[in-house]
C-alpha positions as CSV (number, residue, x, y, z in Angstrom):
1,X,-118.5,-96.2,77.7
2,X,-115.7,-99.3,78.1
3,X,-112.4,-98.2,78.2
4,X,-109.3,-100.7,76.6
5,X,-106.6,-99.2,79.4
6,X,-107.4,-99.7,83.1
7,X,-104.4,-98.2,84.9
8,X,-104.9,-94.7,86.2
9,X,-101.6,-93.7,85.5
10,X,-102.0,-94.4,81.4
11,X,-105.6,-92.8,81.8
12,X,-103.3,-89.7,82.8
13,X,-100.7,-90.2,80.3
14,X,-103.8,-89.6,77.5
15,X,-105.1,-87.0,79.3
16,X,-101.8,-85.2,79.4
17,X,-101.3,-85.9,75.0
18,X,-104.9,-84.4,74.5
19,X,-103.9,-81.3,76.9
20,X,-101.4,-80.9,74.6
21,X,-102.7,-81.3,71.4
22,X,-105.1,-78.6,72.3
23,X,-102.3,-76.6,73.2
24,X,-100.4,-77.1,69.9
25,X,-103.6,-76.4,68.1
26,X,-104.3,-73.4,70.0
27,X,-100.9,-72.3,68.7
28,X,-101.3,-72.9,65.5
29,X,-104.4,-71.1,65.3
30,X,-102.4,-68.3,66.5
31,X,-99.4,-68.0,64.6
32,X,-101.9,-68.5,61.3
33,X,-103.8,-65.5,62.6
34,X,-100.7,-63.1,63.8
35,X,-98.7,-64.4,61.1
36,X,-100.5,-65.2,57.9
37,X,-101.3,-68.2,56.1
38,X,-98.0,-67.9,54.1
39,X,-95.7,-67.6,57.2
40,X,-97.6,-70.2,59.1
41,X,-98.6,-72.7,56.6
42,X,-95.7,-75.8,58.1
43,X,-97.3,-75.6,60.9
44,X,-100.5,-76.5,59.6
45,X,-99.4,-79.2,58.1
46,X,-97.6,-80.6,60.9
47,X,-100.6,-79.9,63.1
48,X,-103.2,-82.4,60.7
49,X,-100.8,-85.3,61.7
50,X,-100.5,-84.7,65.1
51,X,-104.3,-84.3,65.4
52,X,-104.9,-87.8,63.3
53,X,-102.3,-89.5,65.6
54,X,-103.9,-87.7,68.7
55,X,-107.9,-89.1,67.2
56,X,-106.3,-92.9,66.5
57,X,-104.8,-92.7,69.9
58,X,-108.6,-91.7,71.5
59,X,-110.4,-94.4,69.4
60,X,-107.9,-97.4,70.1
61,X,-108.2,-96.0,74.1
62,X,-112.3,-96.3,73.6
63,X,-112.3,-99.8,71.7
64,X,-113.2,-98.1,68.7
65,X,-110.1,-99.1,66.8
66,X,-108.9,-102.8,67.3
67,X,-105.1,-103.9,66.4
68,X,-104.7,-105.8,63.0
69,X,-104.6,-109.6,64.2
70,X,-103.1,-112.4,62.6
71,X,-104.0,-115.7,61.9
72,X,-101.6,-118.7,62.7
73,X,-100.7,-120.5,59.5
74,X,-101.7,-124.1,59.4
75,X,-98.9,-126.1,58.5
76,X,-99.6,-129.3,56.6
């Protein structure tokens, strides 16, 4: 699998972001278990959006998601 980014510093940044996402999701699950769903539901909603962003970053990183490119307008 070929990656889009070749610099090691960029790869490290993505790995740190993924680790932060895993820790965040773990904390969210603990909060739901400890406090109950009635108290921790806002954290669930925020983490849902956070996970979606991380998935899009990973899809872009592994060339599964391409940026939108526009064709230049021809003026005649």
